[in-house]
matplotlib code that plots the C-alpha trace (Angstrom):
import matplotlib.pyplot as plt

x = [143.4, 142.2, 139.3, 140.7, 144.0, 142.2, 140.0, 143.1, 144.7, 141.7, 141.0, 137.8, 136.5, 134.5, 135.6, 132.4, 132.5, 136.0, 135.6, 132.6, 134.6, 137.6, 135.4, 134.0, 137.5, 138.8, 135.8, 136.6, 140.1, 141.9, 143.9, 142.9, 139.2, 136.9, 134.4, 133.4, 134.7, 133.1, 135.6, 138.5, 136.9, 136.0, 139.1, 141.7, 144.9, 143.6, 142.0, 145.3, 147.2, 144.6, 144.9, 148.7, 149.0, 151.8, 152.9, 149.3, 149.3, 152.5, 151.1, 148.1, 150.3, 152.3, 149.2, 148.0, 151.3, 151.2, 147.6, 148.6, 151.4, 149.0, 146.5, 149.1, 150.1, 146.6, 144.7, 142.5, 140.1, 143.0, 144.0, 140.4, 140.2, 143.4, 142.2, 138.8, 140.1, 142.6, 139.8, 137.4, 140.1, 141.1, 137.4, 137.0, 140.2, 140.9, 139.3, 141.4, 144.5, 143.8, 143.1, 146.5, 148.2, 146.5, 147.4, 151.1, 151.4, 149.8, 152.1, 155.1, 154.1, 153.6, 157.0, 158.7, 156.9, 158.1, 161.6, 161.6, 160.3, 163.2]
y = [284.0, 285.7, 288.1, 290.5, 290.8, 291.5, 294.1, 295.8, 295.8, 297.2, 300.0, 301.6, 302.4, 299.8, 297.0, 295.1, 295.3, 294.0, 291.3, 289.9, 290.0, 288.4, 285.6, 285.0, 284.9, 282.6, 280.2, 280.0, 278.9, 282.2, 283.4, 286.2, 285.8, 288.4, 290.4, 294.0, 297.1, 300.4, 302.7, 300.7, 301.1, 304.8, 306.0, 303.3, 305.0, 307.0, 303.8, 301.9, 304.7, 305.0, 301.2, 301.4, 299.3, 301.4, 299.1, 299.3, 303.1, 303.5, 301.0, 303.2, 306.3, 304.5, 303.6, 307.2, 308.4, 305.8, 306.8, 310.5, 309.6, 307.6, 310.4, 313.0, 310.6, 311.1, 308.0, 309.2, 306.3, 303.9, 306.0, 306.0, 302.2, 301.6, 303.6, 302.0, 298.4, 299.0, 300.5, 297.6, 295.0, 296.7, 297.0, 293.2, 292.2, 294.9, 293.0, 289.9, 291.9, 293.8, 290.4, 289.2, 292.3, 292.0, 288.3, 288.9, 291.9, 290.0, 287.0, 289.3, 290.9, 287.5, 286.3, 289.5, 288.9, 285.3, 286.3, 289.0, 286.5, 284.1]
z = [31.7, 34.9, 34.3, 36.8, 35.0, 31.7, 33.4, 34.8, 31.4, 29.5, 32.1, 33.1, 29.6, 27.6, 30.0, 29.6, 25.8, 25.5, 28.1, 26.2, 23.0, 24.6, 26.0, 22.5, 21.0, 23.8, 23.4, 19.6, 20.4, 20.3, 17.3, 15.0, 14.5, 12.9, 15.0, 14.5, 16.3, 15.2, 16.9, 15.4, 12.0, 12.2, 14.0, 13.1, 13.9, 16.8, 18.3, 17.9, 19.6, 22.4, 23.0, 22.9, 19.8, 18.5, 15.6, 14.2, 14.7, 12.7, 10.1, 9.5, 9.4, 6.7, 4.8, 4.9, 3.5, 0.7, 0.0, -0.2, -2.7, -4.8, -4.8, -5.8, -8.6, -10.1, -9.0, -6.1, -6.2, -5.5, -2.5, -1.2, -1.8, 0.1, 3.1, 3.1, 2.8, 5.7, 7.9, 7.2, 7.8, 11.1, 12.1, 11.7, 13.4, 16.0, 18.9, 18.2, 17.8, 21.1, 22.9, 21.6, 22.9, 26.3, 26.7, 25.7, 28.1, 31.0, 30.3, 30.2, 33.5, 35.1, 33.9, 35.3, 38.6, 38.7, 37.9, 40.6, 43.2, 42.5]

ax = plt.figure().add_subplot(projection="3d")
ax.plot(x, y, z, "-o")
ax.set_aspect("equal")
plt.show()
């Protein structure tokens, strides 16, 4: 995928970090490969919202609601464990998920441009 297109998709913040991560994912054959993303771990839902990964944002919102219900049911350790596991998993897979979103968005834009030219 053209590096310039990925730079445009990512935007001005953390471009070098994501391009290095995307190169690594691409060299390993793509797919959902683990790597670590501290902001995605620490601020899971906010990071997903900032990066326009709305399905993941609402997924974390749902997990938070379920965790609150579990805590009110009298099992706070399960609630904490549920939140921690979801944060750790998202921290490991956020870069790959973001790369997938970027490649799909760029492919969709290219298809729309090709259709408009015809």
